C-alpha positions as CSV (number, residue, x, y, z in Angstrom):
1,M,0.0,0.0,0.0
2,R,1.2,3.5,-0.9
3,D,2.2,5.8,1.9
4,A,-0.3,8.7,2.1
5,S,2.6,11.2,2.2
6,E,3.8,10.1,-1.2
7,S,2.9,12.4,-4.0
8,R,2.2,11.5,-7.6
9,S,2.3,13.8,-10.6
10,F,0.5,13.5,-13.9
11,S,1.3,15.2,-17.1
12,I,-0.5,16.0,-20.3
13,T,1.5,15.4,-23.5
14,P,1.5,18.0,-26.3
15,E,-0.6,15.6,-28.4
16,E,-3.2,15.3,-25.6
17,R,-3.2,19.1,-25.2
18,A,-3.9,19.4,-28.9
19,R,-6.8,16.9,-28.7
20,I,-8.3,18.8,-25.8
21,D,-8.0,22.2,-27.5
22,T,-9.6,20.8,-30.7
23,W,-12.4,19.2,-28.7
24,L,-13.1,22.4,-26.8
25,R,-13.0,24.6,-30.0
26,E,-15.0,22.3,-32.2
27,D,-17.4,20.3,-29.9
28,V,-17.9,22.1,-26.6
29,F,-17.5,25.9,-27.0
30,P,-19.9,26.4,-29.9
31,T,-22.7,24.7,-28.1
32,I,-22.1,26.5,-24.8
33,M,-21.6,29.9,-26.4
34,F,-24.8,29.5,-28.4
35,K,-26.8,28.7,-25.3
36,Q,-25.2,31.6,-23.4
37,L,-25.9,34.1,-26.3
38,E,-29.5,32.9,-26.4
39,N,-29.9,34.1,-22.8
40,K,-32.2,37.2,-22.8
41,N,-30.7,38.4,-19.5
42,L,-27.2,38.6,-20.9
43,S,-25.8,42.1,-20.9
44,D,-24.5,43.6,-24.2
45,A,-21.0,43.8,-22.6
46,D,-21.1,40.1,-21.6
47,R,-22.4,39.2,-25.1
48,A,-19.5,41.2,-26.7
49,R,-16.9,39.6,-24.4
50,I,-18.1,36.1,-25.3
51,M,-17.9,36.8,-29.1
52,E,-14.6,38.6,-28.8
53,N,-12.9,35.9,-26.7
54,G,-14.2,33.0,-28.7
55,H,-15.1,30.9,-25.7
56,P,-17.9,30.8,-23.2
57,Y,-18.0,33.0,-20.1
58,E,-17.0,30.9,-17.1
59,G,-17.2,33.3,-14.3
60,A,-14.6,35.4,-12.6
61,I,-12.2,32.6,-12.0
62,G,-12.8,30.4,-15.1
63,G,-12.8,26.8,-14.0
64,G,-14.9,25.2,-16.6
65,L,-12.5,22.3,-17.0
66,T,-11.7,19.4,-14.7
67,Y,-8.8,17.1,-15.4
68,Q,-9.3,13.7,-13.8
69,F,-6.5,11.1,-13.5
70,T,-7.6,7.8,-11.9
71,T,-5.0,5.1,-11.4
72,T,-6.0,1.5,-11.7
73,T,-4.1,-1.7,-11.6
74,L,-4.3,-1.7,-15.5
75,G,-3.3,1.8,-16.1
76,T,-4.3,5.4,-15.7
77,V,-7.8,6.6,-16.8
78,F,-7.5,10.2,-18.1
79,K,-10.7,12.2,-18.6
80,V,-11.3,15.9,-19.2
81,T,-14.7,17.3,-18.3
82,Y,-16.2,20.7,-19.2
83,A,-19.0,21.6,-16.8
84,G,-21.6,23.4,-18.8
85,V,-24.9,25.0,-17.8
86,D,-27.2,22.4,-19.2
87,A,-24.8,19.4,-19.5
88,D,-21.3,18.2,-18.8
89,Y,-19.1,17.3,-21.7
90,T,-16.4,14.6,-21.3
91,L,-13.4,13.7,-23.4
92,D,-11.8,10.3,-22.5
93,L,-8.1,10.4,-23.4
94,T,-7.3,7.1,-21.7
95,D,-4.8,5.0,-23.7
96,Y,-6.7,1.7,-23.4
97,E,-4.7,0.1,-26.1
98,S,-1.6,0.1,-23.8
99,W,-3.4,-1.9,-21.1
C-alpha cells in the first residue's frame, strides 16, 4: 500500500493538449456559447466579451475544465470534463490500447 505522504504527478502530452484544444474549440465551446448568447438576460457587454474571446463565459475565475486522472491496476484513466450550464461534456483520453 502506498504511503499517504507520497505524491504522484501526472502530465499532459503535447498531443493530448492538442486533442483537448480541438475538442473544446469544435465540440464544446460552440454549443455552450450558443446557449449563453440565447440568454435574454445577458448584458451587451457580456455578449460582446463572449464573441470577442471565442469561448464561453466561465465566471470570474474560469474553472470550466476538470482534469481527472484515476490510477487503476491496469493503467491510468484520463478524462477531461467541461461543466456546462445544461450538460457536462467529457473527453476520454485514456490509452486503453496500452493496457
